[in-house]
PASE-801094 format. One line per 4 residues: their letters; for each residue y, z negated, x negated of N, C-alpha, C. Coordinates in steps of 0.05 Angstrom, whole numbers. Layout:
# residues N
A> Y:Z:X:Y:Z:X:Y:Z:X  ...
***
This chain:
# residues 99
MLKL> 1486:-4895:-1886:1503:-4883:-1866:1505:-4853:-1871  1501:-4837:-1851:1503:-4808:-1853:1532:-4800:-1856  1537:-4784:-1876:1565:-4774:-1881:1566:-4745:-1872  1582:-4739:-1852:1586:-4712:-1843:1613:-4702:-1852
PVTS> 1615:-4676:-1857:1641:-4665:-1865:1661:-4665:-1842  1686:-4668:-1849:1707:-4666:-1828:1710:-4636:-1823  1707:-4628:-1797:1708:-4600:-1791:1736:-4591:-1783  1753:-4609:-1774:1780:-4601:-1767:1798:-4626:-1766
RYRR> 1824:-4620:-1769:1844:-4641:-1768:1868:-4631:-1753  1882:-4649:-1740:1907:-4642:-1727:1926:-4665:-1730  1949:-4661:-1742:1968:-4682:-1747:1995:-4675:-1734  2008:-4695:-1723:2034:-4692:-1711:2052:-4715:-1720
NLNA> 2078:-4708:-1724:2097:-4729:-1728:2103:-4742:-1701  2105:-4769:-1702:2111:-4783:-1677:2138:-4798:-1681  2153:-4798:-1659:2178:-4814:-1660:2170:-4843:-1654  2189:-4861:-1655:2184:-4889:-1653:2171:-4896:-1626
EQYR> 2180:-4884:-1604:2169:-4889:-1578:2140:-4880:-1576  2134:-4856:-1586:2107:-4846:-1585:2089:-4863:-1602  2099:-4872:-1625:2083:-4890:-1642:2076:-4916:-1628  2096:-4927:-1614:2092:-4952:-1599:2070:-4948:-1578
KLLA> 2071:-4925:-1564:2051:-4918:-1543:2024:-4915:-1556  2022:-4903:-1579:1997:-4899:-1593:1985:-4927:-1600  2001:-4944:-1611:1991:-4971:-1618:1982:-4986:-1593  1996:-4983:-1570:1988:-4996:-1545:1961:-4985:-1536
ALSA> 1957:-4959:-1538:1932:-4946:-1530:1909:-4956:-1548  1914:-4959:-1574:1894:-4969:-1592:1887:-4998:-1586  1907:-5014:-1580:1902:-5042:-1572:1885:-5043:-1547  1891:-5026:-1528:1875:-5026:-1503:1846:-5018:-1509
AKAN> 1842:-4999:-1527:1815:-4990:-1534:1800:-5013:-1548  1814:-5027:-1566:1801:-5049:-1579:1794:-5072:-1560  1811:-5076:-1540:1807:-5098:-1521:1783:-5093:-1502  1774:-5068:-1500:1751:-5061:-1483:1726:-5074:-1495
KSPY> 1718:-5096:-1482:1696:-5112:-1493:1668:-5101:-1486  1667:-5080:-1469:1641:-5068:-1463:1642:-5038:-1467  1650:-5029:-1491:1651:-5000:-1496:1622:-4989:-1497  1619:-4966:-1488:1593:-4953:-1488:1597:-4924:-1495
WNAV> 1578:-4912:-1508:1579:-4884:-1514:1561:-4869:-1495  1571:-4846:-1486:1556:-4829:-1468:1564:-4801:-1475  1545:-4783:-1480:1551:-4756:-1489:1568:-4741:-1469  1567:-4748:-1443:1582:-4732:-1423:1607:-4746:-1415
TNNC> 1607:-4773:-1412:1629:-4787:-1399:1646:-4804:-1418  1636:-4811:-1442:1651:-4828:-1460:1643:-4823:-1488  1655:-4802:-1500:1648:-4795:-1527:1673:-4793:-1544  1671:-4783:-1569:1694:-4783:-1587:1716:-4765:-1576
NHFI> 1710:-4744:-1561:1730:-4727:-1548:1747:-4743:-1529  1734:-4760:-1513:1749:-4777:-1494:1768:-4796:-1508  1758:-4808:-1530:1775:-4827:-1545:1800:-4812:-1557  1795:-4790:-1570:1818:-4774:-1581:1836:-4766:-1558
GELA> 1825:-4757:-1536:1841:-4748:-1513:1859:-4770:-1502  1848:-4795:-1500:1864:-4817:-1490:1887:-4823:-1509  1883:-4822:-1535:1904:-4827:-1554:1925:-4805:-1553  1916:-4780:-1551:1934:-4758:-1549:1951:-4759:-1524
QAVG> 1939:-4766:-1501:1954:-4768:-1476:1975:-4791:-1478  1968:-4812:-1492:1986:-4835:-1495:2012:-4827:-1508  2011:-4807:-1526:2036:-4799:-1540:2048:-4774:-1527  2037:-4765:-1504:2048:-4743:-1489:2038:-4716:-1496
LKVP> 2015:-4714:-1509:2004:-4688:-1516:1986:-4678:-1492  1984:-4652:-1491:1965:-4639:-1472:1937:-4642:-1483  1918:-4646:-1466:1890:-4651:-1475:1872:-4629:-1462  1856:-4616:-1479:1837:-4596:-1468:1815:-4610:-1452
GQFQ> 1799:-4594:-1438:1776:-4604:-1424:1758:-4618:-1443  1748:-4641:-1436:1732:-4657:-1455:1703:-4650:-1455  1694:-4633:-1438:1666:-4625:-1437:1662:-4601:-1455  1663:-4606:-1481:1658:-4585:-1501:1647:-4598:-1526
VSYA> 1636:-4582:-1543:1625:-4593:-1568:1647:-4606:-1584  1641:-4627:-1599:1661:-4642:-1612:1677:-4626:-1633  1664:-4608:-1647:1678:-4593:-1668:1698:-4573:-1656  1697:-4568:-1630:1716:-4549:-1617:1740:-4564:-1605
FVPA> 1737:-4590:-1601:1757:-4605:-1586:1784:-4607:-1601  1783:-4615:-1626:1808:-4618:-1641:1823:-4591:-1645  1809:-4569:-1651:1824:-4544:-1652:1836:-4536:-1625  1822:-4543:-1603:1833:-4537:-1577:1858:-4554:-1571
LKEL> 1857:-4579:-1580:1880:-4597:-1577:1904:-4586:-1592  1899:-4577:-1616:1920:-4566:-1633:1932:-4541:-1620  1915:-4523:-1610:1924:-4499:-1597:1941:-4504:-1572  1934:-4524:-1557:1949:-4531:-1533:1977:-4542:-1539
NEGA> 1979:-4556:-1562:2004:-4571:-1568:2020:-4560:-1591  2011:-4540:-1605:2025:-4529:-1628:2053:-4520:-1619  2073:-4531:-1631:2101:-4524:-1625:2112:-4538:-1600  2096:-4556:-1588:2105:-4570:-1564:2128:-4589:-1569
VAGT> 2129:-4599:-1593:2151:-4618:-1600:2167:-4605:-1623  2190:-4594:-1616:2206:-4581:-1636:2223:-4602:-1651  2229:-4596:-1676:2247:-4613:-1690:2236:-4639:-1700  2209:-4641:-1703:2197:-4666:-1713:2187:-4661:-1742
GGAS> 2203:-4649:-1758:2195:-4642:-1785:2197:-4664:-1805  2192:-4688:-1798:2191:-4710:-1817:2217:-4726:-1819  2232:-4727:-1798:2257:-4742:-1798:2251:-4771:-1802  2271:-4786:-1811:2268:-4814:-1815:2260:-4829:-1790
GEHR> 2242:-4848:-1792:2234:-4863:-1768:2210:-4851:-1754  2199:-4829:-1764:2176:-4817:-1752:2151:-4826:-1766  2129:-4826:-1752:2103:-4834:-1763:2084:-4811:-1761  2063:-4810:-1778:2043:-4790:-1777:2019:-4800:-1761
AAAT> 2008:-4783:-1744:1983:-4790:-1730:1964:-4767:-1734  1938:-4773:-1737:1918:-4753:-1741:1896:-4756:-1721  1885:-4734:-1712:1862:-4734:-1695:1839:-4722:-1710  1819:-4737:-1716:1795:-4728:-1730:1771:-4738:-1714
PRS> 1754:-4720:-1705:1731:-4729:-1689:1713:-4749:-1704  1703:-4769:-1690:1685:-4788:-1702:1656:-4781:-1700  1649:-4759:-1687:1621:-4752:-1684:1613:-4731:-1703
***
């Protein structure tokens, strides 16, 4: 298996409701019995974008190179949720491209 370096990361604290929505989005993705990969219409950016939207984050345009998507996601959402500095009951979520 080819091992590629992780080029970027973006992590956010999630409250209980956001975490529930994230788990529901993951369950829906797993339930998709005919997933397909397509460089233009269904790639790792789309997957990350769907999960980000599920927890209420803004999502950049998905037609860009994968290594630019996560930094653009971070730029759009940095500071969007104030006061989530690790309070009890919050969960960590990370967006790391799979391509």
